[in-house]
N, C-alpha and C positions, 0 to 999 in steps of 0.2 A: 397251394399256390390257389387265391383269385383270377379270374378272368373275367372279361365281359369281351358282348358282342355284337355289337356295332351290323345294326341290319344297313344290305341293299340297295340302294337311292338313288335314285340319276345330283347328279346334280354339274347346272349350272353350267358352259368352261367358256370364257370368255380369250379372249385366244389373240385380241387385239393388240397388243403390247412387243415388244421384240423383244425390253429389257425389263426387268421387277428390278430392286431393289426393300430391299427391306432393312428396318436402322436410315430414319434420318440424321443417329449423326454426325458428325466428320465427314470421316469417309466414306457413307451410303451420302452424303448429298453432293458431295465430285464427283461420288461413280454413277451419280444419275445426271448428274450436268457435264462428263464427263457424253453420256451416250445419247443427250439431247444432242447434242453439240455437233455428234454427228451425224443426227435429222431418222437417230429411232426415236420409233416411241412406247417412249420411257411413265412409267408411275415408282413414285418413291409411295410405301405404307411407310408410314409411326405410328409405332401404339399412345404415345401422350401429345399432348397435343404441341407441341411445343416442335422448330428443327433442329441441332446443336450437339441433342446427348447434352452428358456431364458438364457438356463446358456452356449451355445454355441453364436446364435443370437446375443440375449443381451446383455449378459458381467453380467450377475448375480455371483461373485463366490462364493455364498453362500447356494447348493448347496451336494450333496450325500456328502455328510461327509470330505468335506477336511476342515472342522470348528474345525472338536471332537475333534482332540490336547485342543485348544483350552479352548473349551467347557469342556473338561471331569477335562482344567485345575481352571479353574472359579468354576469347582465342587467341586471340591478337596478343595480349599481356604480357597471356600465358608463353610465351614462346619468345618474345623478346628477353623477356626477368623472373625468370623463373619462383623471385621471391617474391613479384608483384603482388600474389595474391594470399 
């Protein structure tokens, strides 16, 4: 097995953040927003140029409750009449 040895080095530490969120998808954005609302010094890191994850860059439209009216209508109709759908 080939190994790689890292040399010892000093890495500066920035301890000015209370919360660091890695990933700006829907969950990461929600976590960073919740932390900031609680007055935590919050850093959100995202590798791509846009927040939202697959909902924005992957063009996946079915996330974050956009389908909620359709789903609730389905559940209501399904409960009333089993043959409705």
